[in-house]
N, C-alpha and C positions, 0 to 999 in steps of 0.2 A: 321253571326252576325245579330241581329234584325235590320230591317230597321228603321232608325231614323224617317222616314216619318210617322210611326205609332204614334209618339208623337204629331203630328200636325193634327188638324181636318180640312180637306179640305182647305188648304191654297190657297189664291187667286193666279191667274196666275202670278201676278207681284212678288210673293214671292217664286214661285216654284224653281227658280234658286238658291235662298239663301238656301232653304231647301236641295237641292241637294249638295250644297257646304258644308253645315253643316254635311251632311251624309258622305262626303269624309273625313272631319276632324275627325268625330266620328270613322270611321274605321281605321284612322291612329293613334289612341291613343295608340294602342298596336303594338309592332314590329311583323312582320310575324313569326319570330321564337317563340315568346311568344305565339301567337295564335296557332301555330302548337303544342307546348307543352301542351297547354290547351286541345286541341282536343284529344291528346293522353291520357291525364289524365282522361278526361271525358269518353273515350272509356272503360277504366278500370272500372270506376264507373257504367257505363251502363251495362257492362257485369256482374258485381256483382248483380245488381238489377234484371236483367233478369234471371240469374241463380237461384236466390232465390225468384222469383215471387214477387218482391217488386216494388213500384212506383219509377220512375226515376226522372222526372221533372213534377210538383214539388215533392220534396222529404221531408223527416222529419228528425229531429235531431236524433231520435232513429235509423233510417237507417244509417245515417252518422256515428254514434258511432259504429255500427256493422261493417261498412265498414273499418274504420281506425283500428279497433281491428283486423280484418282479415289481413290487411297489416302488422301490427306489429307482428302478430303471424305466419306469413308465414315462410317458410324455404328455403332460409335465410330470415330474417326479412327485411322489407324495411327501409331505412334510415329515421330518424326522419325528416330531412329537406325535403325529397321527400314527406312524408306524409303531411306535412304542405302545400307543393305546390299543392298536390291533393285537399286539402280543399279549397285553394284559387280558383282553377279551378271550383269546384262545386259551390262556392259562386258566382263567376263571371257569370256562366251559368244561375243561378237564377236571378241575378240582371239585366242582359241584357234582360231578359224576363219580367221584372217588377215584379218579385216574391220576397218574403221575403226569405233570405238565411238561411238554417238550419245549415250552416257550418262555422259560425262565433263563435269561442270559447268564446269570452267575453260575448256573448249574451246567452250562454247556460251553466249552471253550470256543468251538467254531462259531456258534451263534453270537457269542460275545464279540469275537473279532470281526465278524461280518457287520454287526451293528456299529462297531467302532469305525469301520471303513465307510459305512453309509454316513455316519455323523461327520467325518472329516470331509467327505465329498459334498454333501448337501448343506452342511451347517445345521445349526439348531435354532436359528432365529424364528420366533413365533410371529404369525400374522397378527396385526393389531387393527382393530376397527377404526376407520376414519372418524374423527370426532365431528359431531354435528354442532356447529357453532350458533351463536345467538342470532346472527343475521339469517341463517337458514331456518331456524326455529320460527322467526317472525314471518317469513315467507310461507312456510308450511301452514302455520296457524291462520294467517290471513286468507289462505285459499280454501279453508274448510267451510263447507256450506252451512247456512243457518238452519240446520235440520237436526233431528235426533242423532243421526249418524255423524254429522259434522260436530255436534257437541261431544260425542264419544271420542272421535278422533282428536279433537282439540285438547280435551282433558288428558287423554293418554299421552300425547306428545309433550305437553307442558309438565304434567306430573312426572313422566318418565325422566325428563331432563332435570327438573328441580329436585327430585327425590333420589337422583343417581341410581335409578332402578335397573335391575337386570330384567331380561325378557321374561324369565320364569316367574319373577315376582309380579310383573304386570299381568301375566297370563293366569296363573292358577293359585298364587299364594295370597295376594292382597284381597281382603274382603271389606265390605262396607263397615263392618263392626271394628275393623282395625284403625279407623280414622275417627278423630274427634277434634273439635275446635279447642284451642288453648283457652284458658280462663278469660282472657281479654277478648275472645271471639274473633281475633284477627288472623290467626295462623292455624295450620293443620298439625295435629299431633298424631304420629303414626306409631303403632306398635306392630312391628314386623315379626310375625310368629316364627318364621324360619327363612332360610335362604340357601343359596348354593354353598356359601362359606360357613353355614351354621347348620350342619346336618344333625346336631344334637338338640336343635330347637331351643337354644337358650334365649333367643329373641333379641331384637334390637329396637331401641326407641330413638326417634328423631323427629325433627320439626321441618315442615315445608312452609316457608314464609310467604306472606301475601305480597304480590308484586306491586310495583309502583304504577304500572300501566295496566288498566283493566283488561285490555285485549290480550295481554300475554301473562296474566296472573294465574298461576296454577291453582290457587285456592278457589278463586271465583269459577274457574273452568270446571273443577271437580264438583263444586256445589251445583252448578248449572246442569251437569250431566246426571248427577244423582237425582235431582228434582225432576228433570225431564223424563228420565227412565223409570221413575216411580219405584226406586229400589231402596229408599231410605228406611222404610219400615220392614221390608222383607229380609234385609240382610243378604248374606251370600256373597258371591264374587263381585268385585268392584267393576271390572271391565268385562263386557259380554257382547255377544253377537247382536247385530241389528239387521233384520231381514229387509227386503225391498218394500215391504208393506209397513215398515216402521215398528215392527213388533220386537221387543227386547227378549232375548233368550234367557233361560234360567241358569245355564251352565257357564263355567269360566271359559275364556278363550283358550284355544290351544296355543302353545308357544310359537308355532310357525305362523299363526294368525297375526301375531304382533308384528312380525316382519312384513306380512302382506299389507296390513293396515298402514304401516309407516311408509312403505314404498308407494302405495296408492295416493297417500296424502302428499308425498313428495312430488309425484308426477303431476298432481293438480297444481302444484306451485311452480311447475316448469323446471324442477330439479331432476337430475339423473337418478332414478331409483336404484340403479346398480351400484352406485357409490355409497349408499346409505344402508345401515343395519341398525337394529334396536340397540346393540351395544354402543353404537355411536352416540346415543343420548347420554349414556353414563360417561363415556370418554369425553364428550363435549363439555359436560359440566365440570369434570375434573380439570380439563385443559383451560376452561374459562377461569376457574378458581386460581390456577397457577399464573395465568396472565395478569390477574389483578393483585398478585403478590402473596397468595396463601402459601404457607409452608407445606412440605410433603406430609408432615405429621397431621396437620390440620385437615388436609384433603383426605388422608386415609381415615381419619375419624369421621368425616362427613360421609364418605362413600362406603365405609364398612370393610375396606380392604385390610387384610391382616399383614400384608407385606408392603413395605415402602418401595421395594424394588418393583413390584407390580404397578404401583402408582406412577413411579418414574417412567416405566415403559409406556 
């Protein structure tokens, strides 16, 4: 990201600390996952311009039109929502360098019309993760070995399902200190510090209830993992790597590791890993709640969704 200091002309020594602080806030305006997605999108645009001997930054609206057309004409074509995200990344890269963006549809008639044609041709339906249902959860949990790694996998799957968690929350947001037992000692109280839908870090409080069956109880599974991993006193990330020697890492899991863990656990249970994704845990809990008669508003309150339309989808 461009250094914010370039916007200031030789600030006096008494202002240098404020400039550095403004720089930190400037860089915190976008979540790390968002910046990583932008970099991936920009790598695609850079490759297109390099392959066709075209200017990258600054670019032109003509080049952007050709780029989005190539994405829509690919086999298979890129989803419309992803094409729009690519445009936002290109625009962001120009703006942060103080350049006029050629990727803002409302400013360019031809780009706007080409996007409208792509939308009419491809449609705008978003892909939705297949829900992981309770019978699949039981199979996955039953196939987890009775080892430290198995305890980690079992607790991650059961907690992810019961807590309606996003992959990012399981990976790098949830910490041991965010969990505590309710006063009756039966259920888990969670104070989620932030999430994808809570970039302002207002936080969200919710409870994960003790299960009727010990083998699929998320509260018992979490307690067993924390005790076996020896992280109850050290605090820090809740879910961590476990190496082949049974040593628990100190750092949080990467988001992509959540997917790898779930797919490996599914394969052990004889399920097709390709059909499962971490978001399927969240979708599965919402779908299960709907099947037993929960209203959309209740499901939204449980899952932290801000939009009932998203819950419905």
